[in-house]
C-alpha positions as CSV (number, residue, x, y, z in Angstrom):
1,M,157.4,-22.6,-22.2
2,H,156.2,-19.2,-22.2
3,N,154.1,-20.4,-25.2
4,G,153.3,-23.6,-23.2
5,K,151.6,-21.3,-20.1
6,T,149.8,-19.3,-23.6
7,N,148.3,-22.3,-25.1
8,K,147.1,-23.6,-21.6
9,S,145.7,-20.0,-20.8
10,K,144.0,-20.1,-23.9
11,H,142.9,-23.6,-23.9
12,I,141.3,-22.7,-19.9
13,L,139.8,-19.0,-21.6
14,T,138.0,-21.4,-24.1
15,V,136.6,-24.2,-22.0
16,A,135.5,-20.8,-20.3
17,L,133.8,-19.4,-22.9
18,A,131.9,-22.9,-23.6
19,S,130.8,-23.4,-20.7
20,L,129.0,-19.8,-20.9
21,I,127.7,-20.6,-24.3
22,V,126.7,-23.7,-22.7
23,L,124.9,-21.7,-19.9
24,T,123.3,-19.5,-22.1
25,A,121.6,-21.8,-24.1
26,T,120.5,-23.1,-21.4
27,S,119.3,-20.1,-20.1
28,A,117.9,-19.3,-23.3
29,A,115.9,-23.1,-23.6
30,V,114.7,-22.1,-20.1
31,M,112.8,-18.6,-21.1
32,S,111.9,-20.2,-24.2
33,G,109.8,-22.7,-22.4
34,C,108.9,-20.1,-20.2
35,G,107.6,-18.1,-22.7
36,E,105.7,-21.3,-24.6
37,S,104.3,-22.1,-21.1
38,S,103.2,-18.5,-20.6
39,E,101.9,-19.2,-24.3
40,S,100.0,-22.1,-23.8
41,T,98.4,-20.7,-20.7
42,N,97.0,-18.2,-22.7
43,E,95.7,-20.4,-25.1
44,T,93.9,-22.3,-22.5
45,K,92.2,-19.2,-21.3
46,T,91.7,-18.3,-24.6
47,V,89.7,-22.0,-24.9
48,T,87.9,-21.3,-21.5
49,E,86.4,-18.2,-22.9
50,T,85.5,-19.5,-26.1
51,E,83.8,-22.2,-23.9
52,L,82.3,-19.5,-21.3
53,V,81.1,-17.9,-25.5
54,T,79.4,-20.5,-26.0
55,V,77.3,-20.7,-23.0
56,V,76.5,-17.1,-23.0
57,V,75.3,-17.8,-26.5
58,D,73.1,-21.2,-25.4
59,G,72.0,-18.9,-23.4
60,T,70.2,-16.3,-25.3
61,Y,68.2,-18.8,-26.7
62,A,64.5,-17.6,-25.5
63,T,62.7,-20.1,-22.8
64,D,59.5,-20.3,-21.4
65,A,58.3,-20.1,-17.4
66,S,59.0,-23.9,-17.6
67,G,62.5,-23.4,-18.7
68,N,61.8,-25.2,-21.9
69,T,63.5,-23.8,-25.1
70,V,60.8,-21.6,-27.2
71,T,61.2,-22.6,-31.2
72,A,60.0,-20.1,-34.0
73,E,56.9,-21.8,-33.9
74,N,56.2,-21.6,-29.9
75,T,57.5,-17.2,-30.7
76,G,54.6,-17.0,-33.2
77,S,51.9,-18.6,-30.1
78,Q,53.6,-16.3,-27.6
79,T,53.8,-13.8,-29.8
80,S,49.6,-14.1,-30.4
81,S,49.1,-14.6,-26.9
82,N,50.7,-11.5,-25.7
83,G,49.0,-9.6,-27.8
84,N,45.4,-11.2,-26.5
85,S,46.9,-10.4,-23.1
86,S,47.5,-6.4,-24.0
87,E,44.1,-6.3,-25.7
88,K,42.9,-8.2,-22.4
89,N,44.9,-5.6,-20.8
90,E,43.3,-2.5,-22.2
91,N,39.6,-4.2,-22.4
92,S,40.5,-4.3,-18.2
93,S,41.6,-1.3,-17.9
94,S,38.4,0.2,-19.7
95,Q,36.2,-1.5,-17.7
96,N,37.8,-0.3,-14.6
97,A,37.5,3.3,-15.7
98,N,34.4,2.3,-16.5
99,N,33.7,0.6,-12.7
100,S,35.6,3.5,-11.7
101,G,32.1,5.9,-13.2
102,V,29.8,3.8,-11.9
103,A,31.1,3.6,-8.3
104,S,31.7,7.0,-8.2
105,A,27.9,7.5,-9.6
106,N,27.1,5.5,-6.7
107,S,28.4,7.1,-4.2
108,S,26.8,10.1,-5.3
109,S,23.6,8.4,-5.3
110,G,24.3,6.4,-2.2
111,G,24.6,9.7,-0.5
112,N,21.3,10.8,-1.4
113,S,19.5,7.9,-0.4
114,S,20.9,7.0,2.9
115,N,18.2,8.9,4.3
116,N,18.4,7.5,7.9
117,S,22.1,7.8,8.6
118,A,24.2,10.7,9.0
119,S,24.3,12.5,5.5
120,S,27.2,14.3,4.3
121,N,24.4,16.5,2.2
122,S,23.5,19.7,4.7
123,G,20.4,19.8,3.0
124,N,19.7,15.8,3.4
125,S,20.8,16.4,6.4
126,N,18.7,18.9,7.8
127,N,15.6,16.5,6.4
128,N,16.8,13.4,8.1
129,K,17.2,15.5,11.6
130,G,13.5,16.5,11.7
131,N,12.6,13.2,10.2
132,N,14.7,11.1,12.9
133,S,13.8,13.9,15.4
134,S,9.7,12.8,14.5
135,S,10.7,9.0,14.9
136,A,12.2,9.7,17.9
137,N,9.1,11.3,19.4
138,N,6.6,8.9,18.3
139,S,8.6,6.4,19.6
140,S,9.2,7.6,23.0
141,S,5.3,8.8,23.4
142,G,4.5,6.0,22.4
143,N,6.3,3.7,25.3
144,S,4.8,6.6,27.8
145,G,1.5,5.6,26.6
146,S,0.2,9.0,26.2
147,S,-3.1,9.3,24.8
148,S,-1.7,12.8,22.6
149,A,1.1,10.2,20.9
150,S,-1.7,7.1,20.2
151,S,-2.4,5.8,17.0
152,N,-5.6,4.3,17.8
153,T,-8.4,5.5,16.0
154,H,-12.0,4.6,17.8
155,K,-15.2,4.3,16.2
156,P,-18.4,6.1,17.9
157,V,-19.7,4.8,20.9
158,T,-22.9,3.3,20.8
159,D,-25.4,2.1,23.1
160,S,-24.7,-1.0,21.0
161,N,-21.6,-1.2,21.0
162,A,-20.1,0.2,23.6
163,C,-17.8,-1.8,26.3
164,T,-16.7,-0.1,29.4
165,L,-13.0,-1.4,29.8
166,D,-11.7,-0.5,33.4
167,G,-13.8,2.9,33.5
168,H,-13.2,3.9,30.6
169,K,-15.7,3.7,27.4
170,F,-15.1,1.9,24.2
171,A,-16.2,0.6,20.9
172,V,-16.1,-3.0,19.5
173,G,-13.8,-3.3,17.3
174,D,-11.5,-0.5,19.1
175,T,-7.4,-1.1,19.7
176,V,-6.8,0.6,23.3
177,T,-3.6,1.1,24.7
178,C,-3.4,0.7,28.6
179,V,-0.3,1.5,30.1
180,Y,1.3,0.2,33.6
181,K,2.8,2.8,35.4
182,L,4.9,2.0,38.4
183,Y,6.4,3.4,41.6
184,A,8.9,2.3,43.8
185,P,10.3,3.7,47.0
186,E,13.6,2.2,46.1
187,V,15.9,0.6,43.4
188,L,14.1,-3.0,42.8
189,E,16.3,-6.2,42.3
190,N,13.8,-8.1,40.8
191,Y,9.6,-8.6,40.1
192,Q,7.3,-11.0,38.8
193,G,3.6,-11.3,37.8
194,Y,0.7,-11.5,35.3
195,I,-2.5,-9.7,33.8
196,S,-5.4,-11.6,33.8
197,Y,-8.1,-10.5,31.5
198,D,-11.8,-11.6,30.3
199,T,-11.3,-13.8,26.7
200,K,-14.9,-12.7,25.9
201,Y,-14.1,-9.0,25.7
202,L,-11.0,-8.4,24.9
203,S,-7.6,-10.0,22.9
204,V,-4.3,-8.7,23.4
205,K,-2.7,-7.6,20.3
206,S,1.0,-7.1,21.7
207,A,2.0,-6.5,25.1
208,K,5.9,-5.3,26.3
209,L,7.9,-4.3,29.0
210,D,9.0,-0.9,28.8
211,G,11.3,1.7,30.6
212,P,14.3,-0.6,33.7
213,A,11.9,-3.3,33.3
214,K,13.0,-4.4,30.2
215,S,16.8,-5.0,30.9
216,S,17.2,-8.8,31.9
217,G,12.9,-8.8,31.9
218,L,10.9,-11.2,30.3
219,L,7.2,-10.8,29.0
220,N,4.5,-13.6,27.5
221,Y,1.6,-12.3,25.8
222,K,0.6,-15.5,23.7
223,L,-1.2,-17.5,26.6
224,N,-5.2,-17.6,26.6
225,G,-6.4,-14.8,29.0
226,K,-3.2,-13.9,30.8
227,I,0.1,-11.8,30.3
228,K,2.5,-13.0,32.7
229,F,6.2,-11.1,33.0
230,N,9.3,-11.3,35.7
231,G,12.7,-9.4,36.0
232,S,15.4,-9.9,37.9
233,N,18.4,-7.5,38.2
234,I,21.2,-7.1,40.7
235,A,23.8,-5.3,39.0
236,T,21.9,-2.2,38.3
237,G,18.4,-3.1,39.2
238,Y,15.0,-1.2,38.2
239,D,14.8,2.3,39.4
240,Y,11.3,3.1,39.1
241,T,12.0,5.7,41.7
242,D,10.4,8.5,40.1
243,T,6.9,7.1,38.4
244,G,7.9,5.2,34.8
245,S,6.3,3.0,32.4
246,F,6.6,-0.5,33.5
247,I,4.3,-2.6,30.8
248,V,2.4,-1.9,27.8
249,V,-0.4,-3.6,26.0
250,N,-2.6,-3.6,23.2
251,Y,-6.3,-4.9,24.0
252,E,-8.6,-5.3,21.2
253,I,-12.3,-5.0,22.1
254,K,-14.4,-7.8,21.0
255,A,-18.2,-7.4,22.2
256,A,-20.4,-5.3,24.3
257,G,-20.5,-5.3,28.0
258,S,-17.7,-4.4,30.8
259,T,-14.8,-5.9,32.1
260,A,-11.8,-4.9,33.8
261,P,-8.2,-6.4,33.9
262,K,-6.6,-7.8,36.4
263,F,-3.0,-7.1,38.0
264,V,-1.6,-9.9,40.4
265,W,1.5,-9.1,41.8
266,E,3.7,-12.3,42.6
267,V,7.5,-11.0,43.9
268,A,9.0,-7.7,44.2
269,T,11.9,-6.8,46.3
270,G,14.2,-3.5,46.9
271,E,17.9,-3.7,46.9
272,S,17.1,-3.5,50.9
273,E,16.1,-6.7,50.3
274,K,12.6,-5.4,51.5
275,A,9.9,-7.1,50.6
276,Y,6.9,-4.9,48.5
277,V,4.3,-7.6,47.9
278,E,2.5,-9.7,50.2
279,N,-0.5,-11.3,49.3
280,N,-0.3,-10.7,45.6
281,K,-0.8,-7.3,46.6
282,A,1.6,-4.3,46.1
283,V,2.6,-3.0,50.0
284,N,5.0,-0.5,51.7
285,G,4.5,2.5,49.3
286,L,4.8,-0.2,46.0
287,K,2.0,2.2,43.6
288,L,0.8,0.7,39.9
289,T,-1.6,3.1,38.3
290,T,-2.6,2.1,34.4
291,E,-3.5,4.5,31.7
292,Y,-6.0,4.2,28.6
293,S,-5.8,5.8,25.1
């Protein structure tokens, strides 16, 4: 009886050990499968890495700007082109250096040649100031019509060539400057009139409005025996409350004799709306005088 129980226990133990062996084998197989899966995964990664390396190798081929693979022949051409480009760059750099030198030289000479503008050289600046001052004085004198500033040269007057112009004697062929000066008791808003002259004795070489009259004013001297003019400026008006130059005319003496241009007013109105012309004559204090040279 005791032996039967012992045998039964041994049988149970054997079954248990067998089951344990089977479980162990199964676990080992599972573990082995996991290991194979890991190894397979590693191999897959290796293949993927190999493909990536292949892509990198493909990417190392030289390409041009259009993405085309450059062959050995193209590489040689490109190298030659780069060489030429390098030479061009060197030539360009040399040319830029030369241009820089020329620009510097021009800048230096330009500073000396700018006589009519402000110069950076003190010596030229002083000379220019003197020249500009002289020019300004001549221009101002010419506009004022003073006899001392006139550049007109007159011939000796004789009995055969004498022409009396508005009481002043000149010789035939002389150019005479006449400055018409105006005085008005108040600022004028407008003006209009004309100057008539005898074309037998005189011709007009030039004529212009002067002083305040130049603002918004017109003058036409290319007419037969007349110089017409007018102006209108209600914004600032024409201030001749201090006598000033109004019109400057250069007459040329054509023949001996006696003549006098005639100044005819048509309109002159003050800012107060007061009229300073009646029947083609200046009234209410409006005065016109002449200076000949």
